[in-house]
N, C-alpha and C positions, 0 to 999 in steps of 0.2 A: 587699171588693171581689174580683171574679176577677181582675183584673189584679194583684193585691197591693200597688199603690202607697198610699202614705199619702194621707191627705186633710186639708186644713187651710183650713177655711170653705168646703168643696166643691171644694177648688182641688187638684189632683193634683201630688204632690210628685215631679215629673219635668219635665228641661228636653232639648232636643235641638235640633241645629244643620240647620236647611233642610229637613229631612224629618221627618214625624211619625212616630213609631213606630206597631207593629201595633195597639195598643190607643187610638190618636188621642186620646191625653190630655197634659196639662201644656203647657208653654210651647214653642211653636216660635220659635227666633231666626233672622231672616234673615243674620246674620251670625256669626261666633264672637265669643263673648265677649271684652272687653279685658283681663280677669286671670281668674286661677281664682277668686279671692274672687267677682266679679261672677258669674261661671259658676254657682256653687255657691249665691248669692241665689236664681236663679231656681227652684229645686229646694227653697228653705227648708232648707237644708243648713248654712247659717251659724248660730253662736252657740248650739248647743245646750248647751255647759258640761255635759258628761256627766260624772258624779260617781256617787262610791258613798258609801253612808252605812251605818253598822249597821243590820241587818235585827231591827225589833223586831214581837213578835206580842201581839195583845190577847187575854187570857185572863180572859173573866169580868168584863172592866173592868180587867185588871191588865197593866199592860208589862211584856214578858217578853223578855229580850234571848236574841237565837240565837247561840250562840258561832261564830266563824269565818264567819258569814254574813252576806253585803252587799247590798243593795238598788241598783242601777244606775239612776240618774235622769236625767232632763235637763229644761232650762226647753223648754217647748213652742212651735214656730214660729207665728207670726201670731196663735193666740188667747190665748197665755200660758199660765201655770199651770205644774204641774211633772207629767210623766209617769215612770211607773214602767214601765222596760224589762225589768228580769232580776234574778234572785238568783244570785249569785257567791260564789265561796270568797275566802279572804285573800291567795292568789296573782295575783289577778286585775288588770292594771294597765290603767286607762284610757287609750285613745288617741282622740283628738278627730279629727272629721271632717275639719277643717283640716289636720290633721297627715296623714291619709290622702290627700287630694288633693294637698297638698304633695309627699308620697312620689313620687307618679304623675308630677307635674310635672317633680320634680328628676331622675327615671330619664331622663327624655326632653328635658332643657334643653337641649342642643344642636342637636337636631331640628326638623323642619318639624312637629312634631304639635301638633293643637289639640283642645282639648275637644270633644266630640261628643254626649254624653250624661251624666244625671247624675240620681240619684233614691235614694229610700227605699221600703223596703217591709219587709214583718212588722211593722207598726206601730212603725217605728224602730229594730227591732233589727239590720236589715241596710242597708248604705249602699254604694253602687256609682257609679262614673263611667267613662267611655271616652274614649279619645283618639283621633282618626283619624291614621294615620301617613302621611301624602304622597298619592301618589296610589293609585288602585284598580290591581288586577290586573285583565287580560284574559285568560281562560283559553279557548284554542282561537279566538280573535279575536273571541268573542261572548258570555263569560258572565263578568259582572262581580262579583269579590269586593273587600271591602273590607278594609283592615287595620288593627287597633287593639291598643292597650294597655288593657286591661281592671284596674282596679283595686277593692277591696271590702274589708270589713270589718263585723265585727259589734260589737255593743253587749250581748251576752248571753253571750258566753264560747264560743259555737259554732265560731269560726273567728278566727283572728289576722287580719293584715293580707296579702291577697294580691295579686299581679300576674300577668296571662297575657298573652301574644302571642296574639290571636285573630283569625283571618281569617271574615269573615261573608259570605256570598253573599246580594247585593243583594235578589234579586228576590223572596226568600221570609225571609230574614232569618234563617235558619238558620245555626248556628254549626260552625266547620268545623275540625275538629284532628286532622290526620293524624298517624300512628305513624310518623313517620320516624326513620329510624336516627341516634342518636347527637342528639337533638334534646330540648330541655329547655325547655319553652315556658311554664312558669309556675314562680312564687316565692312562698313563703310565709314569714312571720314571725310569731312569737309576739307577744303584746298585751305590749309593754315599754314604757318612758318612752323607750326609745333606739331606737324603730322607724326613726324618719328616718335614723339612721346608718347604714341596712344598704343604702342608695341602691347603693354599688358593687358589693355582692353581688349584689342584683336585676339589676343591668345584665350583670354577668356570667351570672346563670344564664339571663337572655331572650335573651342573644346577640343584642342589640340593633344588630348592624353589618347586620342583615336578612337575615343568611346563612340563618336559618331560611326566610324567606319565598320566597329564591329556590329552596331545595330543595322546597318548597312546591308553587311556579309550575311548577316541572318536573315533579314527579309528577303535577300535576293535568293538565297539558298532553298526559302519557301516557295518562291516562285516557280523557281527552276524545277522543283517536284511535283508543281500544281500542274496538270494537262487542262488545255484551253483547247476548245473545238472551233472551226472555222465557224459556226455559228456563232458561238458565244464572241469570238473576235469582233465579227461584224456588228455585234451589238455594244462591243466595246468602243467601237469608231462611232457609233452613232451617237453613244454618250460623252464623247469628245467634241464632235462637232455636228451641232444638231442640223437636221436635213432642212433646207429653208423653205417655206410655205409662199407659193407663187399666187397671187392674184392677176386679174386681167391687165393690170395697169405694168407689172412687173415684167422685165425680158427674163431670157431664161439663163444670164448669164452666171448669175449666184448658183442656180442648180448646176449647172455645166461645171462650174469650178469644185462643188461638192464632191458630183458624180467622178470627177478627174481624180481628185484627192482620194476617194474610196477606193477607186481601181487601183492607184499608184501603193497604197497601203497595203492592199491583197496582195499585190505583185511581192512586194516586200516579205511580207509574212510567209508566202509560199516560195521564199529563194529565188525571185525573178526580179530583183532589185537591179538598179544602173550598174552596179560592179558585182554582179554575181549574188551567189548565197550568202548572205551574211548572217542568215539564222541557222546557220548549219551546227549543229549539237543542240540546239536550244529551241528550234521550232516545234510548235504544238504544245509549248509551255507559257505560263503566265509570265515568265521572264523574257521568253521570245516577244510576247505580246508588245510588253513595255518596251522593249528594245525596238521592235518595230515602228512604233510611236516616235519614240525619242530619235531613232535615226530619220525619221521624215522630217521631223522638226526642225534638225541640224542640217540636212542635207538638200531637201527636197522643194521646201516652203520657200517662199519670197524670191529675192534677185541673186545672181552668183557673188556678187559684191560684198553681200552679207555672210558668205559663206565661213569665213574665217571667224568672225565675230560669234556666229550661232557654235559653231563646232567646239571652238575653244572656249565657250561659256562666257562669253563678252557680253553676249547680248541677253539683257535683262536676267541679272544673273541669280535674282531672288525667285524666279518661276519658270517663265517662257513654255508655259503650257504644260510642263511635265507633272504638276499636280493634279490637275484634273486627268492626267492619263494613269496617274498612279492611282487614284480615288476608284476610276472606272476598272481598274485591273483588279484590283484588291475586291471590288465589289464582284467580281465576276467568280472570285475564290471563294467567296463566302456561302 
């Protein structure tokens, strides 16, 4: 599926509260769920019983054991049966979905956070959930940004358990992570049986006193008060993506991609994006410039199958090109 979500009897493995996501799929709850377990149930995330079994290959009808290799399997939701998720080594430790979501809940146990979205993608190899943290941020008195804690984990060894403080611009749902000095907005833990014991470490790393969001809000308000011209925005684009230098042995493919990207970015900047004017109210500002680039990174680059990961902040939690964009925009403000 282009959205990347799993399907069980035609039902998308996704849940959200009050607002449907960009893909318009899954279950939309009118009110927050009463518990983490009930919220997970709406996205078919409960009771997977993820486990490993020795890997066996069939060779000419004979079973052959593969040394130090194991199959990761689960009980398939709704329809029953067993799914194979991945092949891992002997050091891999299973972490159940319930532990991943319990980890997120424990990090924010004393706050007013509520589960907002959850789902599974890549045929069950990756699960995620986000918790909304209190009230939204209003940038420049007009641009709404939500505050979230994202938790995610894999069942194929591609990543451990991760948590990230993530602001998301509501109008286009693009993920915003500014390269603020001395800020650490994500936490990673290896897959171990004791991952839930790392709650205190995660709280410290994520600085959940909202200090980071205070810094974010101040930086964003400075940006929304700073004018950026069309010429300056063109320079910002060129700072983020260098123009390819061609010689007689090169094809024009790389230059054509660069030109097409540049044209798309300028269209978004001028309010001509695929979904209309997402820069309304912030156009012509440094904040609009940063959002143009992050919107492109989340929604335009790469394949459709990765949209959910990029827009949800699952793809490259640490950076995903945003640091370079932030530096280019702040350089234009100087």
